[in-house]
N, C-alpha and C positions, 0 to 999 in steps of 0.2 A: 533660460537654458535648461532648467530641470525637466521641463515637459518634453524637450526634444529627445531625451533618452527613452521616452515611452512611445514615441512615434517615429516619423521619418527623420533621419539625422544625416546632414550633409558632411562630406569629408572636411570641409572648412570649419564647420562648427565643432566637429570631433577633434580636429587638431587644436583648436583654441581651448577646448575643454581639457584635453590631456596636457597641453602646455601649461595651463594655469595650475593644474593639479600637480604636475611634476615639479614645478617651481617651489612648491611648499610641501612636498611629500616627505614623510618621516623616514627614519631609518627602519630597516626590517624589524617589525615588532616581535614581541615574545608570543604573539598569536593569541594570548589570552585576553587582550584588551585592545582591539584594533582602534587606532586613534582617528580614523576617518569619520567625520561627523556628517549626519544626514543633511542634505541641502548644499554642502560645500562641493567644490569641484572634485576634491579627492574622494568624497563620499559618493558622488555620482559615478565616477569612474570605477570605484570599487563595486558598486551595485551592478554596473554593466558587465564587469569581468566576472562577477559572481554568477550572473545569469548564464554567461557563456560557459562557466565551469559546470553548470548543470545542463548544458547542451540546449538551453533556451535560445531561440533565434538561429540555431544551426539548421540549414536546409535539410529536410528529411531525406533527400536522396544522397546526402553525405553519410547518413547513418545506415540506410538500407539502399545500396546502389542499384539493386535489382529486386523488384517486387516479388519475383519468384523465390527469393530467399525467405519471404514471409507469406506463405500461402494462407488462404482462408482457414479458419479454425485451427490455428497453430500458435505456439508460444516459443519464443526464442530467448534464451538467456545469454548474457554477455558480461564482459568486464571491460571497463573503459581503459584504454591504453594511456598511461600517464604521459608518455612521450608525445602522443597525438594531441592530448589535451594541452600540453605545454606549447606545442606548435600553434594550436588554435589561439591561445592567449597571446603568444608572441606576435602572430599576424595581426590580431586586433590592436595590440598596443603600438605596433609600428605605424599604424595609420596616423596617430597624433604625435609620436615621439620625434618625428622629423621637424616639427615646429618648435621643439624645445631644444635647449643646449644638449648636445649628445651626452656629456658627462652627467648632467642633472637627470636626464631621462634614464640613463643606465643605473644611477644610484636609486632612483625611485622605483624602478621595475621590481626588484625583489619584495619591496614592501607591499606594492599593489597586489602582486601575485599571492603573497602569503595571506594578505587580508581576504582576497577573493576565495582562497581555499578554506579559510576559517569560516567565512560567512556562509559558504556553500554547505558546510557541515554543522552549522550552529543551530540551536533550537529556535532562536528568534527568526532567522531567515526561513527556516522550514515552516514555522507556524504561519508566517506571512504568505509564503508561496502557496501552501496548502489551503489557506483561507480563500485565496483568489480562485484556486481550482474548484473548491466546494461551491463557491458562489456562482461559478459558471456552469458546472456540470452536475452538482448534487452527488458526485461520487464520494464514497467514504474512504478513509485510510485507516490502517491498523497500526497500533503501537502497543505491544504487550505491557502490562503493568510493571514488569520487572525492569523496563527500560526508562521508567519515569525519572529516575534520578540522573539519567544521562542526557537531560534536556539541553544542557549547555556544555558540550564537550570541550575539554581544554585544548585540543588540537584537531586539525582537520583529519578525516580518515585517510589512511594511506592509499586506498583505492576506492573507486566507485564501481558498483556493479548493478545489474538489474535485469529487466526483461521487457520484451515487447509482446503483448498479447493481442492477436487479431482474431476476434471471435464475436458472435452475436451475444455472448455473455456480457460484454462491456455495455451495450445499450440495453439489453434485456434485464440486467440486474444492477441498477444504478447504485444500490446500497452495498455492493460487493466490498468485503473487507480483505485486506492483504497484510500478511505478516511475514517478515523475512528474518532468517536466523543465520548465524555464522557457523553453526554446527548442525549435523544431521539430527541430533537429539532434540533440537529446539530449545536449548537452555541458554543460548547467547543471542538475544534479539538484536536486530540492527535497526538503526533509525532510517526512516524513509525521508529522503531529501527532495525527491520530486515524484509526483503522482498525478498524471495528467492524461486526459483523452486528447490525442493529437488528431483523431478522426472519430466519427461516430462509433465505429467498431474497433478502434485501435487504442490500446492503453500502453503508455510508457511509464515505467516505474524505475526509480533509481534508489539504491541503498547506500548508506555510508559505511562501506566495508565490503568484503568478499562474501557474497551470499552462497550458502550451501544448501539451504532449504527454504521453500516458499509455501505458505499455506493460504489457500483461498477459502473464505467462509461466507455463509449467508449472514445477513445482519442478525447479530445475536440478541438485539432488543425485542425481536418479534417472537410470538408464540406460534409454534408450528404443530399442527395435527397431521398425522399421516398413518399409512399402512405399510406392511412389509410384503414383499413379493413371495409367492410360494408356487413354483412351477408356472402354470398358466393362470393361477388365481391369486388370491390375496389372503394374508393372515395377519394377526396382531399378536406380537410378543407381549406377554403380560408382566405387570409390575405388582409388587406387594402393596395393597391398599392400606395395610396397617403395619405397625412396627413392634418389635420386641427388643430386649437388650442385645440380641445377636443379629437381628434383621432390621435393616434400615427401610423406612417407608420410601417407596419408589424404586427400590432395587428390583432387578429382574428375577422372576420366579423360575425361569427355565421352561415355562409352559407357553403355549400359544393356542389361539382359537381361530378357526376359519372365519373369514368375513363373508357374511351372506350378501348376495347381490340380487337386484331385481331390475327389470327394464325390458322394453320391447326391442326386438332386433332392429338395429339401425338407430335406435333412440338413445337417450341418455341413460347411463347406468346409475342406479340409486343404491345407496347403502341404507337398509332399514335399521336405524340406530337403536330402536327399542329392542329388536331381535338380537343385535350384536351385544347390547348391554346385558340382556338376559343370559347369553352364553358365558359372559365374563363373571357374572355376579357371584358364582360359587367357587371360582378358581383363583381368586386374587388374595386369599387370606392365608395367614400362617397356620401351622398346626400346633395346638388346637386353634380354631378361629376365635375372634373376639366375641364378647357377649352380644354386642350390637353389630351384626354383620349385614345391616341394610346397605345396599349398594346405591350411593347417592350420585347426583350429577357431578359433584366435585371429584369423586373417585373415578367416575367414568372419564372425566377430562384428564385426570392423571394418567389413565391407561392410554389415551389417544395422543398424548404429547410425544413429539419426536424431538431429538436433539438437533442442534444446528448442523447442517450438512457441510462437510469440508472436503477439499481436495488438496493433497500435498504433493509437491514436486521436490524430489531430492536430487541434487546434482551429484554426478559420479565424480569421485576423486581420482579415478584412473584415466589414463589417456586412451 
């Protein structure tokens, strides 16, 4: 019976499953310790309702009735209507409730719904769901360090919110990191309860709470070298290659140098690194310069490093 919940499930099997679960269902729990055990009828029903709580298995045209609402290269933010979610779970529960005594099914319903809501927002369920997503897609997910202590929330979030991103970024940047916050300042991180590519260029993300700001970042574990634009050309903003009690190594000097280029028309453009390093060599030191002002390969690498690029979306609080 357990495997049926992961594949095709007939109405008859579902009724039997819910009937067995409802017969031994507990009273509504305090939500901190759901009593449904894995592998039991009650546990299987709770797992199924949890997935529905996260909109898993819901036909996509129920979420986006017209594809014109989600054009290419667009992002749409939303908040899940709790009344709609309750109607969804009611409809699912009613499939099997008819096979159980009405009074027993009615008594079991609050417990199942409370457990499903808790599981949807719990750290354990989130880790399992995201592990499945990562194994299928390789996409990353973000969770700021400040939220680490909230891995197992005491109660389900009052609302679920999120976004749908339809863009070539989804397939082109599989290591994309996403961070959601409940405030515009980014001081109240939200847990990601679902993060999944529902199509090659379509990403669905759900947060446990009302999101006010979302940050998209490049993978932070990679080292990025880069240049800065300057009109029709390029320049490089310089960092201090040495430090003093008042100047930190790697802080910006406020100076920049033009980036030399060479290459034939229509061919590849090449940056002559030795020339670029020579223009940097005398301008990256504090005043007075250090006794040893030889410009090494490590210091050149420090000048070329760029921080992780990020894009922030802030939701307006006005109507």
